[in-house]
C-alpha positions in Angstrom: -36.0 120.5 -62.0 -32.6 120.9 -60.4 -30.8 118.7 -58.0 -27.8 119.2 -55.7 -26.1 116.4 -53.8 -23.8 117.3 -51.0 -21.5 114.4 -49.8 -19.8 114.9 -46.4 -16.9 112.8 -45.1 -14.0 113.1 -42.6 -13.8 115.3 -39.5 -17.0 116.6 -38.1 -19.3 114.5 -40.2 -20.7 112.3 -37.4 -21.6 115.5 -35.4 -23.2 117.1 -38.5 -25.6 114.1 -38.9 -26.2 113.9 -35.2 -27.4 117.5 -35.2 -29.6 116.8 -38.2 -31.1 113.8 -36.4 -31.6 115.6 -33.1 -33.4 118.5 -34.8 -35.3 116.4 -37.5 -38.7 118.0 -37.0 -37.3 121.5 -37.2 -35.1 120.6 -40.2 -38.2 119.2 -42.0 -40.2 122.4 -41.3 -37.4 124.6 -42.6 -36.8 122.6 -45.7 -40.6 122.6 -46.4 -40.4 126.4 -46.5 -37.9 126.4 -49.4 -39.7 127.8 -52.5 -40.1 125.1 -55.2 -38.8 122.3 -53.0 -39.8 118.9 -54.4 -37.8 116.7 -52.0 -35.0 116.8 -49.4 -33.1 113.8 -48.0 -30.4 113.6 -45.4 -28.8 110.2 -45.0 -25.8 108.6 -43.2 -23.4 106.4 -45.2 -20.5 104.1 -44.1 -17.9 106.9 -44.5 -20.0 110.0 -43.7 -23.3 111.0 -45.3 -25.0 113.0 -47.9 -28.0 115.3 -48.7 -30.1 115.3 -51.8 -32.2 118.3 -52.6 -34.5 118.5 -55.6 -36.2 121.8 -56.5 -38.2 123.2 -59.4 -35.4 125.6 -60.3 -31.9 126.8 -59.4 -33.3 129.5 -57.1 -34.9 126.9 -54.9 -31.5 125.1 -54.7 -29.8 128.3 -53.7 -32.5 129.0 -51.1 -32.0 125.4 -49.7 -28.3 126.0 -49.4 -28.9 129.2 -47.4 -31.5 127.5 -45.2 -29.1 124.7 -44.4 -26.3 127.2 -43.6 -28.6 129.1 -41.3 -29.7 125.9 -39.5 -26.1 124.9 -38.9 -25.1 128.4 -37.7 -27.8 128.2 -35.1 -27.4 124.5 -34.0 -23.7 123.8 -34.6 -21.8 127.1 -34.8 -18.4 125.5 -33.9 -18.7 122.5 -36.2 -16.0 122.4 -38.8 -16.1 119.8 -41.6 -13.1 118.2 -43.1 -14.5 117.7 -46.6 -17.6 118.1 -48.7 -18.2 117.3 -52.4 -21.0 119.2 -54.2 -22.7 117.8 -57.3 -25.4 119.8 -59.1 -27.4 118.9 -62.2 -30.7 118.9 -64.1 -33.1 116.1 -63.3 -33.9 113.8 -66.1 -36.2 111.3 -64.3 -37.8 111.8 -60.9 -40.0 109.2 -59.3 -41.8 109.6 -56.0 
């Protein structure tokens, strides 16, 4: 299994998470269409927020990235984010 964590902070972050919250049902449907998706989480934090995507393989992770880009292009085309940190890795333990 592969995981990617995207941490967002700074300019535009509140609006990004507002869009995700406003379109929660559609975002869930889109992420469920990602091949090999195991789990997806979008969460606010004190200084911004983050997403955690777990897929069976790297192809699923790449598909999830494109799905998220397409979602934002449709629902927040003028949104510009100040900063994002991406952390990718291989899952060692996963509990659901």
